[in-house]
MOPAC internal coordinates of N, CA, C and O (Angstrom, degrees):
PM7 1SCF
backbone

  N    0.0000 0     0.00 0     0.00 0    0    0    0
  C    1.4556 1     0.00 0     0.00 0    1    0    0
  C    1.5309 1   108.58 1     0.00 0    2    1    0
  O    1.2310 1   120.10 1   -48.64 1    3    2    1
  N    1.3104 1   117.41 1   131.36 1    3    2    1
  C    1.4687 1   120.38 1   177.81 1    5    3    2
  C    1.5249 1   111.67 1   -61.55 1    6    5    3
  O    1.2310 1   121.31 1   -26.26 1    7    6    5
  N    1.3075 1   115.09 1   153.74 1    7    6    5
  C    1.4661 1   120.78 1  -177.64 1    9    7    6
  C    1.5235 1   111.71 1   -59.07 1   10    9    7
  O    1.2310 1   119.92 1   141.64 1   11   10    9
  N    1.3330 1   117.75 1   -38.36 1   11   10    9
  C    1.4682 1   120.44 1  -179.40 1   13   11   10
  C    1.5290 1   111.16 1   -62.85 1   14   13   11
  O    1.2310 1   120.23 1   138.83 1   15   14   13
  N    1.3159 1   117.16 1   -41.17 1   15   14   13
  C    1.4666 1   120.61 1   178.62 1   17   15   14
  C    1.5213 1   110.56 1   -65.36 1   18   17   15
  O    1.2310 1   120.62 1   139.01 1   19   18   17
  N    1.3222 1   116.42 1   -40.99 1   19   18   17
  C    1.4640 1   120.62 1   178.94 1   21   19   18
  C    1.5252 1   110.17 1   -63.44 1   22   21   19
  O    1.2310 1   120.63 1   136.60 1   23   22   21
  N    1.3178 1   116.40 1   -43.40 1   23   22   21
  C    1.4656 1   120.57 1   179.05 1   25   23   22
  C    1.5228 1   110.85 1   -62.00 1   26   25   23
  O    1.2310 1   120.40 1   136.49 1   27   26   25
  N    1.3165 1   116.85 1   -43.51 1   27   26   25
  C    1.4641 1   120.49 1   179.52 1   29   27   26
  C    1.5271 1   110.89 1   -62.82 1   30   29   27
  O    1.2310 1   120.30 1   139.28 1   31   30   29
  N    1.3078 1   117.03 1   -40.72 1   31   30   29
  C    1.4700 1   120.29 1   177.89 1   33   31   30
  C    1.5202 1   111.17 1   -63.93 1   34   33   31
  O    1.2310 1   120.72 1   139.79 1   35   34   33
  N    1.3238 1   116.23 1   -40.21 1   35   34   33
  C    1.4645 1   120.09 1   178.08 1   37   35   34
  C    1.5250 1   110.92 1   -64.57 1   38   37   35
  O    1.2310 1   120.22 1   138.02 1   39   38   37
  N    1.3272 1   117.18 1   -41.98 1   39   38   37
  C    1.4624 1   120.92 1   177.40 1   41   39   38
  C    1.5281 1   111.02 1   -63.37 1   42   41   39
  O    1.2310 1   120.64 1   137.22 1   43   42   41
  N    1.3240 1   116.37 1   -42.78 1   43   42   41
  C    1.4668 1   120.57 1   179.10 1   45   43   42
  C    1.5284 1   111.24 1   -64.03 1   46   45   43
  O    1.2310 1   120.28 1   139.21 1   47   46   45
  N    1.3118 1   117.06 1   -40.79 1   47   46   45
  C    1.4702 1   120.69 1   179.11 1   49   47   46
  C    1.5262 1   110.73 1   -66.04 1   50   49   47
  O    1.2310 1   120.53 1   137.79 1   51   50   49
  N    1.3272 1   116.60 1   -42.21 1   51   50   49
  C    1.4630 1   120.10 1   177.30 1   53   51   50
  C    1.5261 1   110.36 1   -62.32 1   54   53   51
  O    1.2310 1   120.17 1   140.27 1   55   54   53
  N    1.3232 1   117.28 1   -39.73 1   55   54   53
  C    1.4657 1   120.73 1   178.21 1   57   55   54
  C    1.5217 1   110.71 1   -63.95 1   58   57   55
  O    1.2310 1   119.85 1   140.72 1   59   58   57
  N    1.3170 1   117.89 1   -39.28 1   59   58   57
  C    1.4654 1   121.17 1   177.67 1   61   59   58
  C    1.5241 1   110.37 1   -63.89 1   62   61   59
  O    1.2310 1   120.34 1   138.93 1   63   62   61
  N    1.3213 1   116.95 1   -41.07 1   63   62   61
  C    1.4622 1   120.63 1   177.94 1   65   63   62
  C    1.5278 1   110.92 1   -66.23 1   66   65   63
  O    1.2310 1   120.76 1   139.14 1   67   66   65
  N    1.3313 1   116.14 1   -40.86 1   67   66   65
  C    1.4666 1   120.60 1   178.41 1   69   67   66
  C    1.5250 1   110.26 1   -62.31 1   70   69   67
  O    1.2310 1   120.49 1   137.48 1   71   70   69
  N    1.3195 1   116.66 1   -42.52 1   71   70   69
  C    1.4587 1   120.57 1   179.44 1   73   71   70
  C    1.5222 1   110.89 1   -63.39 1   74   73   71
  O    1.2310 1   120.26 1   136.32 1   75   74   73
  N    1.3209 1   117.11 1   -43.68 1   75   74   73
  C    1.4650 1   120.45 1   177.91 1   77   75   74
  C    1.5211 1   111.16 1   -58.69 1   78   77   75
  O    1.2310 1   120.80 1   134.95 1   79   78   77
  N    1.3395 1   116.07 1   -45.05 1   79   78   77
  C    1.4631 1   119.99 1   179.24 1   81   79   78
  C    1.5261 1   110.80 1   -62.45 1   82   81   79
  O    1.2310 1   120.64 1   136.09 1   83   82   81
  N    1.3117 1   116.38 1   -43.91 1   83   82   81
  C    1.4591 1   120.70 1   179.73 1   85   83   82
  C    1.5270 1   111.01 1   -60.82 1   86   85   83
  O    1.2310 1   120.34 1   131.51 1   87   86   85
  N    1.3085 1   116.96 1   -48.49 1   87   86   85
  C    1.4616 1   120.39 1  -177.32 1   89   87   86
  C    1.5293 1   112.24 1   -64.58 1   90   89   87
  O    1.2310 1   120.29 1   146.33 1   91   90   89
  N    1.3177 1   117.05 1   -33.67 1   91   90   89
  C    1.4678 1   120.38 1   177.56 1   93   91   90
  C    1.5287 1   112.23 1   -66.84 1   94   93   91
  O    1.2310 1   120.51 1   151.44 1   95   94   93
  N    1.3179 1   116.63 1   -28.56 1   95   94   93
  C    1.4721 1   120.56 1  -170.62 1   97   95   94
  C    1.5206 1   115.01 1  -115.94 1   98   97   95
  O    1.2310 1   119.54 1   174.79 1   99   98   97
  N    1.3063 1   118.47 1    -5.21 1   99   98   97
  C    1.4543 1   122.64 1  -169.42 1  101   99   98
  C    1.5301 1   113.71 1   -54.47 1  102  101   99
  O    1.2310 1   120.06 1   136.81 1  103  102  101
  N    1.2919 1   117.48 1   -43.19 1  103  102  101
  C    1.4736 1   120.40 1  -174.63 1  105  103  102
  C    1.5351 1   113.14 1   -66.84 1  106  105  103
  O    1.2310 1   120.26 1   158.96 1  107  106  105
  N    1.3049 1   117.11 1   -21.04 1  107  106  105
  C    1.4706 1   118.29 1  -177.53 1  109  107  106
  C    1.5228 1   113.82 1  -111.14 1  110  109  107
  O    1.2310 1   120.07 1   175.08 1  111  110  109
  N    1.3251 1   117.47 1    -4.92 1  111  110  109
  C    1.4616 1   120.56 1  -179.14 1  113  111  110
  C    1.5218 1   112.12 1   -85.95 1  114  113  111
  O    1.2310 1   121.66 1   -34.30 1  115  114  113
  N    1.3368 1   114.43 1   145.70 1  115  114  113
  C    1.4561 1   120.33 1   172.25 1  117  115  114
  C    1.5394 1   108.44 1  -103.87 1  118  117  115
  O    1.2310 1   120.66 1     6.74 1  119  118  117
  N    1.3171 1   116.35 1  -173.26 1  119  118  117
  C    1.4681 1   120.78 1  -176.06 1  121  119  118
  C    1.5300 1   111.78 1   -61.81 1  122  121  119
  O    1.2310 1   119.91 1   142.12 1  123  122  121
  N    1.3147 1   117.78 1   -37.88 1  123  122  121
  C    1.4627 1   120.25 1   179.69 1  125  123  122
  C    1.5307 1   110.79 1   -66.21 1  126  125  123
  O    1.2310 1   120.25 1   141.02 1  127  126  125
  N    1.3160 1   117.12 1   -38.98 1  127  126  125
  C    1.4660 1   120.22 1   176.27 1  129  127  126
  C    1.5288 1   110.61 1   -62.40 1  130  129  127
  O    1.2310 1   120.75 1   140.85 1  131  130  129
  N    1.3306 1   116.17 1   -39.15 1  131  130  129
  C    1.4687 1   120.27 1   178.28 1  133  131  130
  C    1.5358 1   110.39 1   -65.42 1  134  133  131
  O    1.2310 1   120.38 1   141.59 1  135  134  133
  N    1.3214 1   116.88 1   -38.41 1  135  134  133
  C    1.4633 1   120.58 1   177.91 1  137  135  134
  C    1.5283 1   110.76 1   -63.99 1  138  137  135
  O    1.2310 1   120.53 1   139.11 1  139  138  137
  N    1.3086 1   116.60 1   -40.89 1  139  138  137
  C    1.4663 1   121.21 1   177.64 1  141  139  138
  C    1.5256 1   109.97 1   -65.21 1  142  141  139
  O    1.2310 1   120.46 1   138.73 1  143  142  141
  N    1.3389 1   116.74 1   -41.27 1  143  142  141
  C    1.4704 1   121.19 1   176.78 1  145  143  142
  C    1.5247 1   110.15 1   -58.65 1  146  145  143
  O    1.2310 1   120.59 1   133.16 1  147  146  145
  N    1.3298 1   116.47 1   -46.84 1  147  146  145
  C    1.4710 1   121.01 1  -179.23 1  149  147  146
  C    1.5326 1   109.80 1   -61.28 1  150  149  147
  O    1.2310 1   120.73 1   133.56 1  151  150  149
  N    1.3231 1   116.21 1   -46.44 1  151  150  149
  C    1.4644 1   120.35 1  -179.53 1  153  151  150
  C    1.5250 1   110.81 1   -59.87 1  154  153  151
  O    1.2310 1   120.22 1   140.90 1  155  154  153
  N    1.3118 1   117.19 1   -39.10 1  155  154  153
  C    1.4628 1   121.69 1  -179.92 1  157  155  154
  C    1.5284 1   111.81 1   -64.21 1  158  157  155
  O    1.2310 1   120.54 1   140.09 1  159  158  157
  N    1.3261 1   116.57 1   -39.91 1  159  158  157
  C    1.4633 1   120.59 1  -168.93 1  161  159  158
  C    1.5216 1   116.29 1  -102.51 1  162  161  159
  O    1.2310 1   118.98 1   162.45 1  163  162  161
  N    1.3447 1   119.55 1   -17.55 1  163  162  161
  C    1.4658 1   117.80 1  -169.05 1  165  163  162
  C    1.5245 1   113.69 1   -65.49 1  166  165  163
  O    1.2310 1   118.98 1   147.99 1  167  166  165
  N    1.3166 1   119.55 1   -32.01 1  167  166  165
  C    1.4552 1   120.01 1   177.52 1  169  167  166
  C    1.5271 1   111.83 1   -76.65 1  170  169  167
  O    1.2310 1   120.63 1   153.23 1  171  170  169
  N    1.3163 1   116.41 1   -26.77 1  171  170  169
  C    1.4672 1   120.79 1  -178.72 1  173  171  170
  C    1.5263 1   112.50 1   -84.88 1  174  173  171
  O    1.2310 1   120.60 1   144.62 1  175  174  173
  N    1.3335 1   116.46 1   -35.38 1  175  174  173
  C    1.4668 1   120.83 1  -174.70 1  177  175  174
  C    1.5252 1   113.16 1  -112.95 1  178  177  175
  O    1.2310 1   119.95 1   155.37 1  179  178  177
  N    1.2999 1   117.71 1   -24.63 1  179  178  177
  C    1.4615 1   121.66 1  -178.61 1  181  179  178
  C    1.5184 1   112.09 1    94.55 1  182  181  179
  O    1.2310 1   121.47 1   -33.80 1  183  182  181
  N    1.3352 1   114.80 1   146.20 1  183  182  181
  C    1.4609 1   120.84 1  -179.42 1  185  183  182
  C    1.5285 1   111.87 1   -59.60 1  186  185  183
  O    1.2310 1   120.48 1   137.46 1  187  186  185
  N    1.3141 1   116.68 1   -42.54 1  187  186  185
  C    1.4614 1   120.27 1  -175.79 1  189  187  186
  C    1.5347 1   110.91 1   -61.99 1  190  189  187
  O    1.2310 1   120.08 1   135.48 1  191  190  189
  N    1.3169 1   117.46 1   -44.52 1  191  190  189
  C    1.4651 1   120.40 1   179.91 1  193  191  190
  C    1.5249 1   111.34 1   -65.00 1  194  193  191
  O    1.2310 1   120.36 1   138.20 1  195  194  193
  N    1.3294 1   116.92 1   -41.80 1  195  194  193
  C    1.4580 1   119.67 1   178.57 1  197  195  194
  C    1.5255 1   110.60 1   -64.38 1  198  197  195
  O    1.2310 1   120.83 1   138.67 1  199  198  197
  N    1.3182 1   116.02 1   -41.33 1  199  198  197
  C    1.4607 1   119.79 1   177.39 1  201  199  198
  C    1.5124 1   111.66 1   -61.03 1  202  201  199
  O    1.2310 1   120.56 1   138.49 1  203  202  201
  N    1.3197 1   116.53 1   -41.51 1  203  202  201
  C    1.4704 1   119.84 1   178.42 1  205  203  202
  C    1.5292 1   111.24 1   -62.08 1  206  205  203
  O    1.2310 1   120.68 1   142.67 1  207  206  205
  N    1.3210 1   116.30 1   -37.33 1  207  206  205
  C    1.4698 1   119.86 1   177.90 1  209  207  206
  C    1.5271 1   109.49 1   -59.94 1  210  209  207
  O    1.2310 1   120.63 1   132.88 1  211  210  209
  N    1.3215 1   116.40 1   -47.12 1  211  210  209
  C    1.4647 1   120.35 1  -178.23 1  213  211  210
  C    1.5274 1   111.91 1   -66.61 1  214  213  211
  O    1.2310 1   120.21 1   138.19 1  215  214  213
  N    1.3268 1   117.20 1   -41.81 1  215  214  213
  C    1.4664 1   120.41 1   179.40 1  217  215  214
  C    1.5301 1   110.02 1   -64.82 1  218  217  215
  O    1.2310 1   120.03 1   136.28 1  219  218  217
  N    1.3158 1   117.55 1   -43.72 1  219  218  217
  C    1.4639 1   120.51 1   178.41 1  221  219  218
  C    1.5250 1   111.32 1   -61.82 1  222  221  219
  O    1.2310 1   120.50 1   140.16 1  223  222  221
  N    1.3206 1   116.65 1   -39.84 1  223  222  221
  C    1.4586 1   120.66 1   178.14 1  225  223  222
  C    1.5261 1   110.60 1   -62.49 1  226  225  223
  O    1.2310 1   120.07 1   136.11 1  227  226  225
  N    1.3216 1   117.47 1   -43.89 1  227  226  225
  C    1.4605 1   121.33 1   178.50 1  229  227  226
  C    1.5292 1   110.91 1   -62.69 1  230  229  227
  O    1.2310 1   120.39 1   138.87 1  231  230  229
  N    1.3275 1   116.86 1   -41.13 1  231  230  229
  C    1.4593 1   120.14 1   179.17 1  233  231  230
  C    1.5257 1   110.67 1   -63.83 1  234  233  231
  O    1.2310 1   120.30 1   138.12 1  235  234  233
  N    1.3121 1   117.04 1   -41.88 1  235  234  233
  C    1.4524 1   121.10 1  -179.82 1  237  235  234
  C    1.5261 1   111.42 1   -63.53 1  238  237  235
  O    1.2310 1   120.52 1   147.84 1  239  238  237
  N    1.3085 1   116.62 1   -32.16 1  239  238  237
  C    1.4602 1   121.17 1  -179.36 1  241  239  238
  C    1.5232 1   112.68 1   -89.71 1  242  241  239
  O    1.2310 1   120.50 1  -175.35 1  243  242  241
  N    1.3249 1   116.64 1     4.65 1  243  242  241
  C    1.4518 1   120.51 1   174.69 1  245  243  242
  C    1.5095 1   115.00 1    76.05 1  246  245  243
  O    1.2310 1   119.67 1  -154.16 1  247  246  245
  N    1.3152 1   118.23 1    25.84 1  247  246  245
  C    1.4584 1   121.56 1  -178.42 1  249  247  246
  C    1.5123 1   110.80 1  -106.21 1  250  249  247
  O    1.2310 1   120.95 1  -142.62 1  251  250  249
  N    1.3104 1   115.79 1    37.38 1  251  250  249
  C    1.4603 1   121.50 1   178.94 1  253  251  250
  C    1.5257 1   109.19 1   -74.49 1  254  253  251
  O    1.2310 1   120.95 1   -38.23 1  255  254  253
  N    1.3225 1   115.79 1   141.77 1  255  254  253
  C    1.4566 1   118.23 1   176.17 1  257  255  254
  C    1.5009 1   110.53 1  -112.48 1  258  257  255
  O    1.2310 1   120.10 1   180.00 1  259  258  257

């Protein structure tokens, strides 16, 4: 497998782990907890993937603008 494909898989896996952590804790976290979550995951999963997680969550909860 080429290095780029391996890197993409690693980023996708990290994003899946970040999403799981977020969903487990979302109801009790405040903005500072979310900032810490982002700091923990952005180098492992990437800003774009984390942003997609948040946008998808908002869409699922009906908070689309």
